[in-house]
ZATOR-720247 format. One record per residue (C-alpha): residue number from 0; residue in one letter; x, y, z. Coordinates in pm, 1 decimal. Each point is the difference from the previous one (the first is absolute). Last residue first. Example, Ala and Ser with C-alpha at 12.3 -4.5 7.8 and 13.67 -1.06 7.14 Angstrom:
ZATOR-720247
- 1  S  1367.0  -106.0  714.0
- 0  A  -137.0  -344.0  66.0
END
This chain:
ZATOR-720247
- 369  K  -14346.9  -27203.3  7471.3
- 368  N  -399.6  -47.7  67.9
- 367  A  -124.8  144.9  -352.6
- 366  P  289.6  -128.9  -175.8
- 365  T  -175.5  -151.1  -229.2
- 364  P  -373.3  85.9  -19.5
- 363  L  -244.9  -166.9  234.9
- 362  P  -259.8  -192.5  -202.6
- 361  L  -286.9  215.5  -115.0
- 360  T  -334.2  64.0  184.5
- 359  V  -327.2  -36.8  -192.4
- 358  F  -233.1  298.9  3.8
- 357  P  -364.5  -24.1  -140.8
- 356  G  -35.0  73.5  -371.5
- 355  N  180.2  250.1  -275.2
- 354  L  193.4  144.0  255.1
- 353  E  251.4  276.4  -101.5
- 352  C  358.7  -39.3  135.6
- 351  V  197.3  252.5  213.2
- 350  V  362.0  -63.8  56.6
- 349  L  254.3  167.8  269.6
- 348  N  322.7  -180.3  -0.9
- 347  D  172.3  142.3  315.2
- 346  Y  -84.7  188.3  305.2
- 345  Y  277.6  27.8  287.4
- 344  I  -78.9  146.0  342.6
- 343  V  280.0  159.6  205.9
- 342  G  43.0  20.0  367.1
- 341  D  27.2  233.9  289.3
- 340  A  -311.4  -10.4  246.9
- 339  N  -366.9  73.8  17.6
- 338  F  23.9  34.9  -406.9
- 337  H  -301.7  -30.0  -221.7
- 336  P  4.7  -84.4  -380.7
- 335  E  -259.8  98.5  -223.5
- 334  L  8.4  -124.1  -362.9
- 333  G  -270.5  41.0  -251.7
- 332  I  -236.6  -172.5  -257.8
- 331  T  -232.5  174.5  -252.1
- 330  G  -382.8  24.8  -16.7
- 329  A  -326.4  -158.4  -101.7
- 328  P  -303.4  114.4  184.0
- 327  F  -60.0  -120.1  358.2
- 326  P  -203.1  -338.4  52.2
- 325  E  -368.1  36.9  152.1
- 324  K  -77.9  -375.9  63.7
- 323  D  386.0  -65.4  114.6
- 322  E  73.7  -353.5  26.2
- 321  Y  333.2  -71.6  201.7
- 320  V  240.3  -280.5  -3.1
- 319  I  313.8  11.0  205.5
- 318  M  316.7  -206.9  38.0
- 317  K  16.9  -233.4  -277.6
- 316  K  362.2  -155.2  -31.1
- 315  G  235.7  32.3  -288.3
- 314  D  243.3  202.3  208.6
- 313  M  -282.9  238.5  97.2
- 312  W  -341.2  25.2  -165.0
- 311  V  -250.5  260.4  56.8
- 310  Q  -338.4  -40.0  -168.7
- 309  I  -249.7  265.6  -97.9
- 308  N  -352.7  -121.7  -156.5
- 307  G  -179.5  320.9  -128.5
- 306  N  -6.7  -102.4  -351.8
- 305  Y  317.3  -125.8  11.6
- 304  F  295.8  174.2  201.4
- 303  S  338.8  -182.7  81.1
- 302  I  261.0  91.9  239.3
- 301  E  325.1  -254.5  -57.8
- 300  F  290.2  42.8  242.5
- 299  Y  337.0  -178.2  -13.5
- 298  H  217.2  43.8  322.1
- 297  W  381.8  43.7  -63.9
- 296  K  200.7  -73.0  334.5
- 295  K  224.0  220.7  223.5
- 294  V  -280.7  52.9  253.9
- 293  S  -289.1  -242.2  30.1
- 292  V  -363.5  66.8  -69.3
- 291  A  -306.3  -44.5  238.1
- 290  S  -275.5  -221.9  15.2
- 289  G  -303.9  -15.4  211.6
- 288  T  -235.7  131.4  -273.9
- 287  R  -245.2  289.7  -44.6
- 286  G  -257.7  93.1  -245.5
- 285  V  -276.2  291.3  -31.8
- 284  P  167.3  229.4  225.0
- 283  I  -174.9  319.9  -38.2
- 282  G  169.8  349.1  -70.7
- 281  N  -193.1  337.7  -10.1
- 280  G  222.4  274.5  -113.5
- 279  S  -140.2  26.8  -339.9
- 278  D  -116.4  -356.6  -47.5
- 277  F  267.8  -268.0  92.0
- 276  R  -86.4  -368.8  -16.5
- 275  T  262.1  -164.6  205.1
- 274  L  190.3  -327.3  -57.0
- 273  D  234.0  -180.4  228.5
- 272  V  307.9  -158.0  40.0
- 271  Y  117.0  -27.5  360.0
- 270  V  235.9  292.7  93.8
- 269  Q  330.7  -39.8  201.4
- 268  P  230.2  -96.6  -291.6
- 267  G  -227.6  184.8  -239.0
- 266  F  -356.6  -18.1  -150.6
- 265  H  -298.3  244.7  -131.6
- 264  T  -200.7  -84.5  -304.9
- 263  F  -174.0  303.1  -127.9
- 262  Y  -342.6  38.6  -183.7
- 261  R  -48.9  338.7  -133.9
- 260  V  -207.1  309.1  33.5
- 259  D  85.6  381.5  12.7
- 258  G  -272.3  161.9  -119.9
- 257  T  -261.2  -70.7  -267.4
- 256  D  270.6  15.9  -308.2
- 255  F  290.6  -15.9  225.0
- 254  S  71.7  -351.1  -66.2
- 253  H  229.8  -276.5  145.0
- 252  R  -52.8  -349.1  -114.0
- 251  W  238.6  -168.1  216.2
- 250  N  222.8  172.5  263.7
- 249  L  270.4  -235.5  115.9
- 248  F  55.2  138.2  341.5
- 247  T  332.0  -39.4  184.8
- 246  S  159.4  -72.9  317.1
- 245  I  279.7  69.6  233.9
- 244  A  67.3  -91.6  355.6
- 243  P  223.7  -311.5  -68.2
- 242  K  314.4  185.7  -8.8
- 241  G  220.2  -0.5  -313.1
- 240  E  -91.9  -149.6  -335.1
- 239  F  -357.1  -101.9  -152.5
- 238  W  -36.6  -154.4  -352.2
- 237  V  -302.1  30.5  -214.1
- 236  R  -101.1  -173.5  -315.1
- 235  T  -279.0  101.1  -250.8
- 234  R  -285.2  -127.6  -177.8
- 233  W  -340.0  209.4  -51.6
- 232  V  -297.7  -192.6  -152.2
- 231  A  -269.2  151.0  -217.6
- 230  N  -365.6  62.5  -63.2
- 229  N  8.7  367.3  20.6
- 228  F  359.9  197.0  -31.3
- 227  K  -5.1  326.1  -80.7
- 226  Q  280.3  131.0  -261.4
- 225  D  46.8  364.8  -83.8
- 224  S  345.6  -21.0  190.9
- 223  K  115.9  123.9  343.0
- 222  L  98.0  -314.1  202.7
- 221  D  -85.2  105.3  342.6
- 220  T  245.3  125.7  260.6
- 219  P  -17.9  25.4  386.8
- 218  P  260.5  263.6  145.8
- 217  P  328.9  -160.3  159.3
- 216  Q  -29.8  30.5  386.9
- 215  V  302.8  161.0  154.7
- 214  D  -17.6  52.5  349.5
- 213  K  -79.8  -322.4  148.4
- 212  S  213.7  -167.4  -255.4
- 211  G  8.3  -41.7  -374.6
- 210  S  157.3  -152.2  -311.1
- 209  A  -226.3  -91.9  -292.7
- 208  A  169.0  -212.5  -278.7
- 207  I  -137.0  -78.2  -349.8
- 206  V  197.7  -271.9  -161.7
- 205  F  307.4  -53.5  -214.4
- 204  N  142.3  -354.3  -9.2
- 203  G  359.3  -14.4  -148.4
- 202  P  175.1  -95.5  306.5
- 201  E  -255.2  -178.8  248.5
- 200  D  123.2  65.9  363.7
- 199  P  10.6  385.9  -29.0
- 198  K  -313.9  33.9  -213.2
- 197  E  91.1  231.8  -283.8
- 196  M  -192.8  338.3  42.1
- 195  V  -336.2  196.2  -85.9
- 194  S  -64.6  257.8  256.6
- 193  W  -243.7  120.9  273.7
- 192  G  133.5  136.9  313.9
- 191  M  -163.4  348.2  3.6
- 190  A  -71.7  44.4  -367.4
- 189  G  261.5  -156.2  -223.0
- 188  A  -139.8  156.8  -301.4
- 187  D  -43.0  -328.3  -178.4
- 186  I  -199.8  -133.8  291.5
- 185  E  -220.9  286.8  50.2
- 184  P  -101.4  2.7  -371.8
- 183  W  -64.4  -349.1  -32.4
- 182  N  -98.2  -8.0  -381.3
- 181  D  279.9  -212.0  -93.8
- 180  A  225.9  -119.6  300.6
- 179  I  348.1  28.1  -175.4
- 178  K  296.8  -213.5  59.7
- 177  D  -48.1  -173.4  -356.4
- 176  Q  -33.9  -300.5  196.8
- 175  L  -284.3  121.9  195.4
- 174  D  -215.8  -306.0  -55.9
- 173  E  -323.0  182.5  -95.8
- 172  I  -273.3  -153.2  -183.3
- 171  Y  -356.3  141.5  -58.0
- 170  V  -296.9  -105.3  -212.6
- 169  P  64.7  -382.4  -34.2
- 168  T  -279.0  -208.2  -114.1
- 167  E  -135.3  -297.1  200.5
- 166  G  -186.9  -301.1  -127.5
- 165  P  317.0  -218.6  70.4
- 164  G  231.0  161.5  262.4
- 163  C  191.4  338.9  -26.3
- 162  A  354.8  86.1  25.5
- 161  S  128.4  -296.4  -173.8
- 160  S  -24.0  120.3  -382.4
- 159  T  83.7  359.3  125.5
- 158  K  326.3  -111.6  122.2
- 157  I  74.8  123.8  328.2
- 156  G  368.7  122.9  69.6
- 155  Y  244.0  -133.0  271.3
- 154  P  209.5  -218.9  -231.5
- 153  E  -43.4  215.6  -289.3
- 152  E  -15.3  -166.2  -318.8
- 151  E  185.6  101.2  -310.6
- 150  L  -191.4  159.8  -281.2
- 149  K  49.1  -79.9  -375.2
- 148  F  -37.0  331.0  -173.0
- 147  I  -64.4  -25.3  -389.2
- 146  A  30.8  298.9  -252.0
- 145  T  -134.1  97.8  -323.3
- 144  N  25.2  282.5  -231.3
- 143  E  -202.8  127.8  -304.6
- 142  G  73.4  292.9  -199.0
- 141  R  264.4  254.0  71.4
- 140  N  268.4  -159.0  217.4
- 139  L  37.1  -50.2  372.6
- 138  I  247.9  95.8  244.7
- 137  Y  -120.3  -179.9  332.3
- 136  D  97.7  78.4  352.1
- 135  K  -69.8  -270.8  277.5
- 134  E  -116.9  -15.9  334.5
- 133  I  -125.3  -370.3  141.4
- 132  T  -177.3  -17.5  345.5
- 131  K  47.0  -371.5  119.9
- 130  Y  -287.8  -230.9  21.1
- 129  G  -279.8  -90.0  233.0
- 128  P  -231.7  287.8  -73.4
- 127  A  104.5  171.6  -341.2
- 126  N  194.6  309.9  -70.1
- 125  V  132.1  84.8  -332.8
- 124  I  189.1  327.7  -72.4
- 123  I  70.6  111.3  -349.8
- 122  K  211.2  289.4  -97.4
- 121  N  -47.6  85.4  -361.3
- 120  S  225.6  184.8  -252.3
- 119  D  -162.5  14.5  -354.9
- 118  S  -212.5  275.6  90.7
- 117  N  -358.2  122.3  0.0
- 116  L  -145.8  -361.1  -46.0
- 115  N  -265.3  -40.4  -304.2
- 114  T  -130.7  -332.3  178.1
- 113  W  44.8  -178.5  293.0
- 112  T  -94.6  -350.9  69.5
- 111  I  6.8  -207.3  330.9
- 110  Q  16.8  -379.8  5.8
- 109  G  -27.5  -278.6  247.0
- 108  K  -259.7  -159.5  -204.2
- 107  Q  -276.5  56.1  229.4
- 106  D  86.2  377.4  -23.5
- 105  T  277.8  162.2  168.4
- 104  Q  -73.0  295.6  237.1
- 103  I  60.7  367.3  -8.9
- 102  V  149.9  242.5  257.1
- 101  I  4.4  360.4  -89.2
- 100  D  318.7  170.8  34.6
- 99  S  1.7  135.0  -367.2
- 98  E  187.9  -68.3  -326.3
- 97  S  352.0  -25.6  64.7
- 96  L  -79.8  -152.2  333.3
- 95  N  -180.2  -298.6  -164.6
- 94  Q  -140.3  -181.0  291.5
- 93  V  -116.2  -368.8  40.4
- 92  N  -204.4  -166.0  265.4
- 91  V  -55.7  -371.5  -68.8
- 90  Q  -364.1  -110.8  -49.1
- 89  P  56.3  -301.7  -219.6
- 88  L  320.5  -170.5  -17.5
- 87  P  66.8  -211.9  -307.5
- 86  N  158.7  -339.4  62.3
- 85  G  384.0  -23.2  -104.6
- 84  G  67.5  -225.6  305.6
- 83  E  195.7  283.0  179.2
- 82  D  -288.5  195.7  -31.7
- 81  L  -107.5  208.7  -323.3
- 80  I  -44.7  365.5  -70.5
- 79  T  -57.8  114.3  -357.1
- 78  L  77.9  364.0  -129.9
- 77  V  -136.8  122.3  -319.4
- 76  F  134.6  323.1  -124.7
- 75  N  -93.7  229.7  -286.3
- 74  I  186.3  316.1  -111.2
- 73  P  -187.3  175.3  -265.8
- 72  V  158.7  3.1  -381.5
- 71  L  65.5  398.3  -57.3
- 70  T  -189.9  134.8  -277.8
- 69  A  228.5  135.6  -255.6
- 68  T  -40.5  381.2  -55.3
- 67  P  -117.2  66.9  -359.5
- 66  E  260.1  148.5  -248.9
- 65  P  -58.6  372.0  -31.4
- 64  T  -133.2  94.7  -350.7
- 63  A  265.6  221.7  -154.8
- 62  T  -130.8  355.1  -34.7
- 61  P  29.0  80.1  -405.3
- 60  N  272.4  241.8  -92.8
- 59  P  -108.1  351.9  -30.7
- 58  T  -49.5  142.2  -330.6
- 57  A  222.7  297.7  -29.8
- 56  T  -194.8  301.7  -69.7
- 55  P  75.5  171.8  -335.9
- 54  E  240.0  299.5  16.3
- 53  P  -224.1  291.9  -47.3
- 52  T  -5.0  182.1  -351.2
- 51  A  131.1  338.6  68.0
- 50  T  -266.7  260.5  -82.0
- 49  P  146.8  216.3  -292.1
- 48  K  118.1  342.2  118.6
- 47  V  -251.1  289.6  -97.6
- 46  V  204.4  277.4  -158.7
- 45  E  -200.8  314.7  62.9
- 44  A  -121.1  126.3  -332.1
- 43  P  205.6  309.8  -107.6
- 42  L  -171.0  316.8  48.3
- 41  V  -179.6  164.1  -286.9
- 40  P  5.5  387.3  45.9
- 39  S  -351.2  126.8  4.6
- 38  E  -73.1  140.3  -344.9
- 37  T  -106.1  374.6  -6.7
- 36  P  -347.1  38.9  -166.3
- 35  I  34.8  227.4  -312.0
- 34  V  -262.3  271.4  58.3
- 33  N  -173.8  104.9  -308.9
- 32  T  -329.6  -128.5  70.4
- 31  E  -30.2  136.0  330.7
- 30  T  50.7  343.6  -101.7
- 29  V  282.2  235.2  46.5
- 28  P  -15.0  267.1  -251.6
- 27  Q  260.0  22.3  -263.5
- 26  P  313.1  223.8  27.0
- 25  P  133.1  136.1  -335.4
- 24  T  244.2  -180.7  -165.9
- 23  Q  311.9  189.8  -59.7
- 22  T  235.7  -129.2  -283.5
- 21  T  329.2  76.6  79.6
- 20  C  201.5  164.4  -276.5
- 19  A  -20.4  330.2  112.8
- 18  A  80.1  -99.6  360.5
- 17  F  319.7  -138.0  -134.1
- 16  S  98.3  318.1  -169.0
- 15  V  82.5  139.3  -330.8
- 14  V  -8.8  -340.7  -143.7
- 13  L  159.7  -51.4  -345.4
- 12  G  53.9  -346.0  8.0
- 11  I  -180.2  -87.3  -292.9
- 10  S  -308.6  -140.1  156.4
- 9  C  -31.0  292.4  245.0
- 8  F  -3.3  283.3  -283.9
- 7  L  -253.6  -247.3  -191.7
- 6  A  -229.7  -15.1  320.8
- 5  L  12.3  392.0  49.1
- 4  T  -129.0  51.5  -374.1
- 3  T  -271.7  -234.3  62.8
- 2  Q  -106.0  169.4  304.9
- 1  K  13.9  352.3  -173.6
- 0  M  -158.5  -125.5  -279.2
END
């Protein structure tokens, strides 16, 4: 009743005091079942920025296929050498200095062929025994190129066609008209009186000269090459100028294979023509004549060897014949001047021809006795 009355007073506003109208709820024991869990504050979710859509990768332009490099057309060159009559000249020495300093020879058609040359600029030198030397520059085109040289005869030269006789084969020709003694090192070096010079009384004729005296003796000189002469003939001409006490050896088949061996022909204005078999310091005369040579005159010599038979001819006359039962091995040729007085010895037109049969002399060449 008391609680009901109080509630009525409070409802009509007749409140004696605020505390009286406040309903007091008795405390309740704390138990696990009546604990109201405290809710954790809900945090706003992290704003995740959307992943940017990547820019599309540009498709690369396709690599252009390179144009193939054009293959250069090679430079080819055919050179033909003719004489003044239009006939092909075989065995002519030719150099293409733009390629190398190697000397090559024309074939039986008088031709030389170069293929795939390195340059279009070519310097050609043509040197043929008996003909004037030619030097010419060529500018070539790519592809095939041809040229013809017509050679002019050299008055003091020796032609290949006339250097040897029937049944003989030319293996060495030196007319000196190119002013060089090929493969004669002492001569080309000008050693102790040796030289190649124009003969004073024969303008245009170049010769080997040995100048000496009692005090100056030019050293002996040999042809330095890979050639060794066996069955062959050596032809040359010799001129003596000055006092008569001078002479020369013509060393034939000179070899060092078994020592210093050779056959030498000795002659001079005061020395009769003779032949000596020389073996390592021991010289045995095997032929002698009663003939000497004159000064200021060309003398033409032929010295042959065929199967042990050795012959010496001077100015178209047989001077000596010798049969060697134990001949020396094949060898080279050599010049050996001797001076007991002041003088000059000239040598000209050195030719070696291979023999295919017994030796037969040739008519005297012109102008052998000029």
